[in-house]
N, C-alpha and C positions, 0 to 999 in steps of 0.2 A: 817582116810581116809575110804571112803566107795566106793565099786565098785559093779556094777550090770551089768549082761549081759543077753540079750534076743535075741532069733532068731525071727525076724519079718517076716511075710508071704508076704512082699512087696519088690519090687526092691529098690536099693539104691537111685535112683533119687527121688522116691516118699517119702522115709523116710527123705532124705535131705531137700526136700521142706517143709515137716511138721516141721522140726527143725529150719528152717530159714525164713519162710514166716509168718509175724506177723498175717495175717488173719487166717492162719491155726493154728498157735500156740495158739491163744485164745480159740480154740475149745478143746484143750487137756492139755495145759500147763498153761500159765498166759496171761492175756490180757495186752499187751504192747502197749503203745501209738505209738512207732516206733521201728523198728528193721532192721538193715542192717548187713549182715554177712561180716563186714569189720573190720580189725584190728584197734583198737582205738575207735570204735563206743561204746558209753556209753548208757545204758538204765536202767530204774528203774521200779519196780512194787511193788504192795502191796501183802502181804501174811498174812495169819492168823495162829496164834499159837494154841496150844491145849486148852488154856483157853480163846479163842477168842481175844487174844492180836493181835494187828496189827503191822506188821513189814514192813518197807520200805527197799526193797532190792536194792542195787546199784551194777551194773555190768559193766564191760568193756571188750570188746572182745580182746583177746590176741593172738589168732592163728586161722587161717582159711585155710583149705585145702579143696576146694570145693568137695563135695561128699564123703569126707573121715574123716575130723576132724574139730571140732568147740570147742574152749576153751574160757572161760571168767572168770574174777575175780568175786567174789560174797562176798559182805559185807552188813552189816546192819546199817542203819542210827541210830546213838546214841549209838552204841555198838562197843567195840574194836574187832579186828580180821578181817582177810581176808582169803578167800579160793579160790579154782579154780575148776570150773566144766568143765569137758571134755567129749564130745560126740565123739566116734569113730565109723565109719561104715565100715563093711567088707562085700563085696558081696559074697554070697554063692548061686550061680546059680541065680534063680529069687527071692531069699530071701535075707534078710539083717541081719547080726549079729550086734547088737548095744551094745557097751560097754560104760557105763557111769561111770566116776570116779569123786568123789568129795573129793578133797584133802585139807588139812589145817583146818579141822574141830576143831582140838584141839586149834586153835587160838581164838575161840569164848569163851565167859564166860561159864565156866563149872558148874556154880551154877544155870543156867537156863535150865530146862528140854527141852525147845524147841530147844536148841543148842546142845543137847546130840547126839552122833552118832546114838543111837537108833531112835531118832526122824527123823533124816535125812534118815536113812535106811527105816523107814516106809513110809516117803513121797516119796522117789524115787521109792520104790517098787510099790506104788500105781500109780505113774505117768508113769514109764517105763514098769511096768508089766501089767497095766490095761488100764489107760487112753489113752496112745499112741496107743497100738494095737487095742483098740476098735474104736478109731477115724479112723485109717488107714483102718479098715475093712468096715467102712461105708462111706468112702470118695471116 
């Protein structure tokens, strides 16, 4: 499991929109063909590994508490294993504390470096620590 927390300089409603609006998501996360924050909604996207390998990610939303929590399953086409990504938002005045947890990483093939906890830690640190805050600062 990997967890990262960041204090973002924006209010919860702005952060929630960035997490759940596909037009905003493509500017800091992944370019999804469709996204609706509804339990049961399924979406897929492509991602690139360390050696330029392409991975198709398949996800299904499992929990939505508007403005507070978004969870979805995360698996890879052609590989065993399933994990769960959870975004939790906490209002701290006019700022937002974001907690991201990615659980179940041990279910992926451990002989592939792209599926190592270290790889997920690097990816999420870049996304939550840099891409999202930079996007919010300019939007």
